[in-house]
C-alpha positions as a Markdown table, in Angstrom:
| # | Residue | x | y | z |
|---|---|---|---|---|
| 1 | Met | 8.1 | -2.5 | 8.9 |
| 2 | Tyr | 6.4 | -0.4 | 6.1 |
| 3 | Cys | 7.6 | 1.8 | 3.7 |
| 4 | Gly | 6.4 | 3.3 | 1.0 |
| 5 | Ala | 9.3 | 2.1 | -1.7 |
| 6 | Ala | 12.0 | -0.2 | -2.1 |
| 7 | Glu | 14.9 | 1.6 | -0.2 |
| 8 | Phe | 18.4 | 1.6 | 0.1 |
| 9 | Ile | 18.1 | -0.6 | 3.8 |
| 10 | Cys | 20.2 | -3.1 | 6.0 |
| 11 | Val | 17.8 | -5.7 | 6.2 |
| 12 | Pro | 18.6 | -7.4 | 9.7 |
| 13 | Ser | 19.2 | -11.9 | 10.1 |
| 14 | Thr | 15.3 | -11.9 | 11.6 |
| 15 | Val | 12.8 | -9.9 | 10.1 |
| 16 | Ile | 10.7 | -8.2 | 13.2 |
| 17 | His | 6.9 | -6.6 | 11.9 |
| 18 | Val | 5.9 | -3.7 | 13.1 |
| 19 | Pro | 2.8 | -2.3 | 12.0 |
| 20 | Val | 2.3 | 1.3 | 11.0 |
| 21 | Leu | 0.6 | 3.5 | 13.3 |
| 22 | Leu | -1.4 | 1.1 | 15.5 |
| 23 | Asp | -2.5 | 3.0 | 18.4 |
| 24 | Glu | -4.2 | 5.3 | 15.9 |
| 25 | Cys | -6.0 | 2.8 | 14.1 |
| 26 | Met | -7.1 | 0.9 | 17.3 |
| 27 | Ser | -8.4 | 4.0 | 18.5 |
| 28 | Phe | -10.7 | 5.0 | 15.2 |
| 29 | Leu | -11.5 | 0.8 | 14.7 |
| 30 | Ala | -12.5 | 0.7 | 18.4 |
| 31 | Pro | -13.2 | -2.8 | 18.6 |
| 32 | Gln | -15.4 | -4.2 | 20.9 |
| 33 | Asp | -16.9 | -7.7 | 21.7 |
| 34 | Gly | -18.6 | -9.1 | 18.8 |
| 35 | Ser | -17.2 | -6.8 | 16.5 |
| 36 | Ser | -16.4 | -7.6 | 13.0 |
| 37 | Phe | -13.4 | -6.5 | 10.8 |
| 38 | Ala | -11.2 | -6.9 | 7.4 |
| 39 | Asp | -8.1 | -6.5 | 6.7 |
| 40 | Leu | -7.7 | -6.2 | 3.5 |
| 41 | Thr | -3.6 | -6.3 | 3.8 |
| 42 | Phe | -2.8 | -8.7 | 5.8 |
| 43 | Gly | 1.1 | -8.8 | 5.5 |
| 44 | Gly | 3.1 | -9.7 | 8.4 |
| 45 | Gly | -0.4 | -10.1 | 10.4 |
| 46 | Gly | 0.3 | -6.8 | 12.6 |
| 47 | His | -3.1 | -4.9 | 12.3 |
| 48 | Thr | -4.6 | -8.1 | 12.4 |
| 49 | Arg | -3.4 | -9.6 | 16.0 |
| 50 | Ala | -3.8 | -6.5 | 17.7 |
| 51 | Leu | -7.6 | -6.6 | 16.5 |
| 52 | Leu | -8.1 | -10.1 | 17.6 |
| 53 | Ser | -6.3 | -9.5 | 20.7 |
| 54 | Ser | -8.1 | -6.5 | 21.3 |
| 55 | Ala | -11.5 | -7.9 | 22.7 |
| 56 | Lys | -13.7 | -11.3 | 23.1 |
| 57 | Glu | -15.2 | -12.5 | 20.2 |
| 58 | Val | -13.6 | -10.4 | 17.5 |
| 59 | Asp | -13.7 | -11.6 | 14.4 |
| 60 | Ile | -11.3 | -10.9 | 11.4 |
| 61 | Phe | -11.6 | -11.5 | 7.1 |
| 62 | Ala | -8.1 | -10.8 | 6.2 |
| 63 | Met | -6.8 | -10.7 | 2.6 |
| 64 | Asp | -3.1 | -10.7 | 0.6 |
| 65 | Cys | -2.1 | -11.5 | -2.9 |
| 66 | Asp | 1.2 | -12.2 | -1.8 |
| 67 | Pro | 1.6 | -16.4 | -1.5 |
| 68 | Asp | 4.4 | -15.7 | 1.5 |
| 69 | Ala | 1.6 | -14.6 | 3.9 |
| 70 | Ile | -0.2 | -17.9 | 3.3 |
| 71 | Glu | 2.3 | -19.0 | 6.0 |
| 72 | Arg | 1.9 | -16.6 | 8.7 |
| 73 | Ala | -2.0 | -16.5 | 8.4 |
| 74 | Glu | -1.9 | -19.9 | 9.2 |
| 75 | Lys | 0.0 | -19.3 | 12.0 |
| 76 | Val | -2.7 | -16.9 | 12.9 |
| 77 | Lys | -5.2 | -19.3 | 12.0 |
| 78 | Lys | -3.7 | -21.8 | 14.8 |
| 79 | Glu | -3.8 | -19.3 | 17.4 |
| 80 | Phe | -7.4 | -17.5 | 17.1 |
| 81 | Gly | -9.1 | -20.3 | 15.1 |
| 82 | Glu | -12.4 | -19.9 | 13.8 |
| 83 | Arg | -12.4 | -16.4 | 14.3 |
| 84 | Phe | -9.8 | -15.8 | 12.0 |
| 85 | Arg | -10.9 | -16.3 | 8.4 |
| 86 | Phe | -7.9 | -15.7 | 5.4 |
| 87 | Glu | -8.3 | -15.3 | 1.3 |
| 88 | Asp | -5.1 | -15.5 | -0.6 |
| 89 | Ser | -6.5 | -13.0 | -2.8 |
| 90 | Ser | -5.6 | -9.0 | -3.8 |
| 91 | Phe | -8.2 | -6.8 | -2.7 |
| 92 | Val | -9.9 | -6.1 | -5.3 |
| 93 | Asp | -11.8 | -9.3 | -5.5 |
| 94 | Leu | -13.0 | -8.4 | -1.8 |
| 95 | Asp | -16.9 | -8.4 | -3.4 |
| 96 | Lys | -16.2 | -12.5 | -4.2 |
| 97 | Phe | -16.0 | -13.1 | -0.5 |
| 98 | Cys | -18.0 | -10.6 | 1.4 |
| 99 | Ser | -21.2 | -9.4 | 0.7 |
| 100 | Glu | -22.5 | -5.5 | 1.9 |
| 101 | Asn | -22.9 | -4.0 | 5.5 |
| 102 | Asp | -20.4 | -7.1 | 6.8 |
| 103 | Phe | -18.2 | -5.3 | 8.5 |
| 104 | Asp | -17.6 | -2.9 | 11.3 |
| 105 | Gly | -14.3 | -1.6 | 10.3 |
| 106 | Val | -12.5 | -2.4 | 7.0 |
| 107 | Leu | -8.0 | -1.8 | 7.2 |
| 108 | Met | -6.0 | -1.0 | 4.0 |
| 109 | Asp | -2.3 | -0.7 | 4.5 |
| 110 | Leu | -0.6 | -0.1 | 1.1 |
| 111 | Gly | 2.9 | -0.3 | 2.4 |
| 112 | Ile | 5.3 | -2.9 | 1.3 |
| 113 | Ser | 6.1 | -5.4 | 3.9 |
| 114 | Ser | 9.9 | -5.6 | 5.6 |
| 115 | Phe | 9.2 | -8.9 | 4.6 |
| 116 | Gln | 9.0 | -8.6 | 1.6 |
| 117 | Leu | 11.7 | -6.1 | 1.6 |
| 118 | Ser | 14.2 | -8.8 | 3.1 |
| 119 | Lys | 13.7 | -11.6 | 0.4 |
| 120 | Pro | 16.2 | -10.9 | -2.2 |
| 121 | Glu | 14.2 | -13.0 | -4.7 |
| 122 | Lys | 11.1 | -10.7 | -4.3 |
| 123 | Gly | 13.4 | -8.2 | -6.1 |
| 124 | Phe | 12.5 | -5.0 | -3.9 |
| 125 | Ser | 15.2 | -4.3 | -2.5 |
| 126 | Phe | 17.9 | -3.3 | -4.5 |
| 127 | Lys | 20.7 | -3.3 | -1.4 |
| 128 | Leu | 20.0 | -7.1 | -2.0 |
| 129 | Asp | 21.4 | -8.1 | -5.4 |
| 130 | Ala | 18.8 | -10.4 | -7.2 |
| 131 | Pro | 16.6 | -10.2 | -10.6 |
| 132 | Ile | 14.8 | -7.8 | -10.3 |
| 133 | Asp | 11.1 | -8.6 | -9.9 |
| 134 | Met | 8.8 | -6.4 | -7.9 |
| 135 | Arg | 5.3 | -8.3 | -8.3 |
| 136 | Leu | 3.3 | -7.9 | -5.0 |
| 137 | Asn | 1.8 | -11.6 | -6.5 |
| 138 | Pro | 4.7 | -12.6 | -8.8 |
| 139 | Arg | 2.5 | -15.7 | -9.6 |
| 140 | Val | 0.5 | -13.6 | -12.8 |
| 141 | Gly | 1.7 | -10.4 | -14.5 |
| 142 | Gln | 5.1 | -9.1 | -15.5 |
| 143 | Ser | 8.7 | -9.1 | -13.7 |
| 144 | Ala | 9.9 | -5.7 | -13.7 |
| 145 | Ala | 12.6 | -7.0 | -15.7 |
| 146 | Glu | 10.2 | -7.4 | -18.3 |
| 147 | Phe | 8.9 | -4.1 | -18.1 |
| 148 | Leu | 12.2 | -2.6 | -18.1 |
| 149 | Glu | 12.9 | -4.7 | -21.7 |
| 150 | Thr | 10.0 | -4.1 | -23.1 |
| 151 | Ala | 7.4 | -1.3 | -22.2 |
| 152 | Ser | 6.9 | 1.5 | -24.4 |
| 153 | Arg | 8.6 | 5.2 | -23.9 |
| 154 | Glu | 5.3 | 6.4 | -22.8 |
| 155 | Ser | 5.0 | 4.0 | -20.5 |
| 156 | Leu | 8.2 | 4.1 | -18.9 |
| 157 | Val | 7.7 | 8.1 | -18.7 |
| 158 | Arg | 4.2 | 7.3 | -17.0 |
| 159 | Ala | 6.6 | 4.8 | -14.8 |
| 160 | Val | 9.3 | 7.2 | -13.6 |
| 161 | Arg | 8.0 | 10.7 | -14.1 |
| 162 | Glu | 4.2 | 10.3 | -12.9 |
| 163 | Tyr | 4.2 | 7.8 | -9.9 |
| 164 | Gly | 7.9 | 7.8 | -9.3 |
| 165 | Glu | 7.9 | 11.8 | -9.6 |
| 166 | Glu | 11.3 | 11.6 | -10.4 |
| 167 | Arg | 11.8 | 15.1 | -11.3 |
| 168 | Arg | 15.3 | 13.8 | -13.8 |
| 169 | Trp | 12.5 | 11.4 | -15.4 |
| 170 | Asn | 14.1 | 12.4 | -19.0 |
| 171 | Arg | 17.4 | 11.5 | -17.7 |
| 172 | Val | 16.2 | 8.2 | -16.3 |
| 173 | Val | 13.9 | 7.1 | -19.3 |
| 174 | Asn | 16.7 | 7.8 | -21.5 |
| 175 | Ala | 19.3 | 5.5 | -19.3 |
| 176 | Ile | 17.2 | 3.1 | -19.4 |
| 177 | Val | 16.2 | 2.6 | -23.1 |
| 178 | Glu | 19.8 | 2.9 | -24.0 |
| 179 | Ala | 21.1 | -0.1 | -21.4 |
| 180 | Arg | 18.2 | -2.7 | -23.2 |
| 181 | Gly | 19.7 | -6.1 | -23.8 |
| 182 | Ser | 23.2 | -5.6 | -21.9 |
| 183 | Gly | 21.9 | -7.6 | -18.8 |
| 184 | Val | 21.6 | -4.1 | -16.5 |
| 185 | Leu | 18.2 | -4.0 | -16.4 |
| 186 | Ser | 18.0 | -7.5 | -15.4 |
| 187 | Arg | 18.9 | -7.5 | -11.6 |
| 188 | Thr | 18.0 | -5.1 | -8.6 |
| 189 | Thr | 21.8 | -3.4 | -8.1 |
| 190 | Ser | 22.8 | -3.0 | -11.4 |
| 191 | Ala | 19.4 | -1.6 | -12.3 |
| 192 | Ala | 19.8 | 0.8 | -9.2 |
| 193 | Lys | 23.0 | 2.0 | -10.1 |
| 194 | Leu | 21.9 | 2.8 | -13.5 |
| 195 | Val | 19.5 | 5.2 | -12.2 |
| 196 | Ala | 21.6 | 6.8 | -9.9 |
| 197 | Glu | 24.0 | 7.4 | -12.5 |
| 198 | Ala | 21.3 | 9.0 | -14.6 |
| 199 | Val | 20.1 | 11.3 | -12.0 |
| 200 | Gly | 23.7 | 12.1 | -10.8 |
| 201 | Gly | 24.4 | 10.0 | -7.7 |
| 202 | Phe | 24.2 | 10.6 | -4.2 |
| 203 | Arg | 24.1 | 14.5 | -3.3 |
| 204 | Lys | 24.9 | 15.6 | 0.6 |
| 205 | Arg | 22.3 | 15.1 | 3.0 |
| 206 | Gln | 20.4 | 13.2 | 0.9 |
| 207 | Arg | 17.9 | 10.6 | 3.0 |
| 208 | Ile | 17.2 | 8.2 | 0.5 |
| 209 | His | 18.9 | 6.3 | -2.5 |
| 210 | Pro | 18.5 | 8.5 | -5.7 |
| 211 | Ala | 16.9 | 5.3 | -7.3 |
| 212 | Thr | 14.4 | 5.2 | -4.7 |
| 213 | Lys | 11.5 | 7.4 | -7.1 |
| 214 | Thr | 12.6 | 5.5 | -9.9 |
| 215 | Phe | 11.7 | 1.8 | -8.2 |
| 216 | Gln | 8.7 | 3.2 | -6.4 |
| 217 | Gly | 7.1 | 4.4 | -9.9 |
| 218 | Ile | 8.0 | 1.0 | -11.4 |
| 219 | Arg | 7.0 | -1.2 | -8.9 |
| 220 | Ile | 3.2 | 0.6 | -9.0 |
| 221 | Ala | 3.2 | 0.4 | -12.4 |
| 222 | Ile | 3.8 | -3.3 | -12.9 |
| 223 | Asn | 1.3 | -4.4 | -9.9 |
| 224 | Gly | -1.3 | -1.9 | -11.3 |
| 225 | Glu | -1.4 | -0.3 | -7.7 |
| 226 | Leu | -3.6 | 2.6 | -8.4 |
| 227 | Glu | -5.8 | 1.2 | -10.7 |
| 228 | Ser | -6.6 | -1.6 | -7.9 |
| 229 | Leu | -7.0 | 0.8 | -5.4 |
| 230 | Ala | -9.7 | 2.9 | -7.3 |
| 231 | Val | -11.4 | -0.6 | -8.0 |
| 232 | Ala | -11.2 | -1.5 | -3.8 |
| 233 | Leu | -12.2 | 1.8 | -2.4 |
| 234 | Pro | -15.8 | 1.8 | -3.7 |
| 235 | Lys | -16.1 | -2.0 | -2.7 |
| 236 | Ala | -14.3 | -1.8 | 1.2 |
| 237 | Phe | -17.0 | 1.0 | 1.8 |
| 238 | Arg | -19.7 | -1.1 | 0.3 |
| 239 | Ser | -18.9 | -3.8 | 2.4 |
| 240 | Leu | -19.1 | -1.9 | 6.0 |
| 241 | Lys | -21.7 | -1.9 | 8.0 |
| 242 | Val | -23.7 | 1.6 | 8.2 |
| 243 | Gly | -21.8 | 3.3 | 11.5 |
| 244 | Gly | -18.9 | 0.9 | 10.0 |
| 245 | Thr | -15.2 | 2.7 | 9.9 |
| 246 | Leu | -13.0 | 2.8 | 6.6 |
| 247 | Ala | -9.2 | 3.3 | 7.7 |
| 248 | Val | -6.5 | 3.5 | 5.2 |
| 249 | Ile | -2.9 | 3.7 | 5.4 |
| 250 | Ser | -0.9 | 5.2 | 2.4 |
| 251 | Phe | 2.6 | 5.8 | 1.7 |
| 252 | His | 2.7 | 7.9 | -1.8 |
| 253 | Ser | 1.1 | 11.0 | -3.0 |
| 254 | Leu | -0.4 | 9.5 | -5.6 |
| 255 | Glu | -2.5 | 6.8 | -3.5 |
| 256 | Asp | -3.1 | 9.6 | -0.7 |
| 257 | Arg | -4.8 | 12.0 | -2.8 |
| 258 | Met | -6.8 | 8.8 | -4.1 |
| 259 | Val | -7.9 | 8.0 | -0.8 |
| 260 | Lys | -8.7 | 11.6 | 0.3 |
| 261 | Arg | -11.0 | 12.4 | -3.0 |
| 262 | Phe | -12.6 | 9.0 | -2.5 |
| 263 | Met | -13.2 | 10.0 | 0.6 |
| 264 | Arg | -14.7 | 13.6 | 0.5 |
| 265 | Lys | -16.6 | 12.2 | -2.2 |
| 266 | Val | -18.5 | 9.8 | -0.5 |
| 267 | Ala | -18.6 | 12.4 | 2.6 |
| 268 | Gly | -20.5 | 15.0 | 0.3 |
| 269 | Arg | -17.3 | 17.4 | 0.7 |
| 270 | Pro | -15.6 | 19.1 | -2.5 |
| 271 | Val | -13.5 | 16.8 | -4.0 |
| 272 | His | -10.8 | 19.1 | -4.7 |
| 273 | Arg | -10.0 | 22.7 | -4.7 |
| 274 | Met | -11.3 | 23.3 | -8.3 |
| 275 | Asp | -14.5 | 21.1 | -7.3 |
| 276 | Asp | -17.5 | 23.6 | -8.5 |
| 277 | Ser | -20.0 | 20.9 | -8.2 |
| 278 | Tyr | -23.1 | 22.5 | -6.7 |
| 279 | Val | -23.4 | 21.8 | -2.9 |
| 280 | Gln | -27.2 | 20.6 | -3.5 |
| 281 | Asp | -25.9 | 18.1 | -6.2 |
| 282 | Arg | -23.7 | 16.6 | -3.3 |
| 283 | Val | -24.8 | 13.8 | -1.0 |
| 284 | Ser | -23.4 | 12.6 | 1.9 |
| 285 | Phe | -23.1 | 8.7 | 2.8 |
| 286 | Ala | -20.1 | 9.1 | 4.7 |
| 287 | Glu | -18.5 | 11.3 | 7.8 |
| 288 | Leu | -14.8 | 12.0 | 7.6 |
| 289 | Ile | -13.8 | 10.8 | 11.6 |
| 290 | Gln | -10.6 | 13.3 | 10.8 |
| 291 | Ser | -10.6 | 16.1 | 8.6 |
| 292 | Lys | -6.7 | 16.3 | 7.7 |
| 293 | Ala | -4.6 | 12.9 | 7.4 |
| 294 | Val | -3.2 | 11.5 | 10.6 |
| 295 | Phe | 0.6 | 11.2 | 10.7 |
| 296 | Pro | 2.7 | 9.3 | 13.1 |
| 297 | Thr | 4.2 | 10.8 | 15.9 |
| 298 | Lys | 8.0 | 11.5 | 16.3 |
| 299 | Ala | 8.5 | 8.8 | 18.9 |
| 300 | Glu | 7.4 | 5.8 | 15.9 |
| 301 | Val | 9.1 | 7.7 | 13.3 |
| 302 | Thr | 12.6 | 7.2 | 15.6 |
| 303 | Ser | 11.4 | 3.6 | 16.4 |
| 304 | Asn | 10.6 | 2.9 | 12.9 |
| 305 | Pro | 11.7 | 5.4 | 10.1 |
| 306 | Arg | 10.1 | 3.5 | 7.7 |
| 307 | Ser | 6.9 | 5.0 | 9.1 |
| 308 | Arg | 7.9 | 8.5 | 8.3 |
| 309 | Ser | 5.8 | 8.5 | 5.3 |
| 310 | Ala | 2.7 | 7.0 | 6.4 |
| 311 | Arg | -0.4 | 9.3 | 6.5 |
| 312 | Leu | -3.7 | 7.6 | 7.5 |
| 313 | Arg | -7.3 | 8.6 | 6.6 |
| 314 | Val | -10.4 | 7.5 | 8.5 |
| 315 | Leu | -14.4 | 7.7 | 7.3 |
| 316 | Lys | -17.4 | 6.6 | 9.2 |
| 317 | Lys | -20.3 | 5.0 | 7.0 |
| 318 | Leu | -23.8 | 6.5 | 7.3 |
| 319 | Gly | -25.4 | 4.7 | 4.2 |
| 320 | Gln | -25.1 | 3.1 | 1.6 |
| 321 | Val | -24.5 | 4.2 | -1.9 |
| 322 | Glu | -24.2 | 3.4 | -5.3 |
| 323 | Leu | -20.7 | 3.7 | -6.2 |
């Protein structure tokens, strides 16, 4: 299971991994005997396992910066042997482990996994009282608690208003600043309560917890998720063979916008509505397999509600480009 934000959820005693948009990804990536793929966000390994099981001699190179993914990767390694290779690293370092024109397909699933949400010490879910951490890789960087206590007001505004897209951002930022030094910002449940009260609490028919957007924005900020994606997309494209497929699943509008604009740029399309560059100045190095994003079916959303905000964009590489 994946979702784009830390949600108010009941976590089951046994976490079941359900890869999002699996059938659609398999259809677009179209694995065949001898194909080589990269899964740059290994997570629970659902997409990787499906690709490895789909055809004989399919090879997978996978990456993940979450140290907990190592154990899951070892299980896949035991099952599939040399056809599977894993690196404990972020996808921003893709070029350190592969060359240009290496893969028939590259997959990026930008969601947070159920494994991460289910562990209190990760500090993603405010259903579980724990130190608020939120780092995708807890071995590096600043925790969410440290960020909330020390970040400038400008950084808080960026996290809550821009990344979290919270309309009541000013109330939230003021509440955070006023709560500094009280201990409230050090734990998930108390921080979530603070934010919920700042935005006015629950409303009728509200689908998500009122702190969801703020938690999402903080997570994006402390992990540098948008900056990392901007670095990784060109590297992923370069690693494709000509004719190869890049498939990216996003859960947040800012991520999706970045993916959309990147794909349109390499496909020689206007990047956005205000793009007034001359047609003759655009060069096509790729083909958009779908002009619009692909969304989960109603059946998938019913069986896995956390897939509801997922969207998939896909392109095919036509030639190499310096990005």
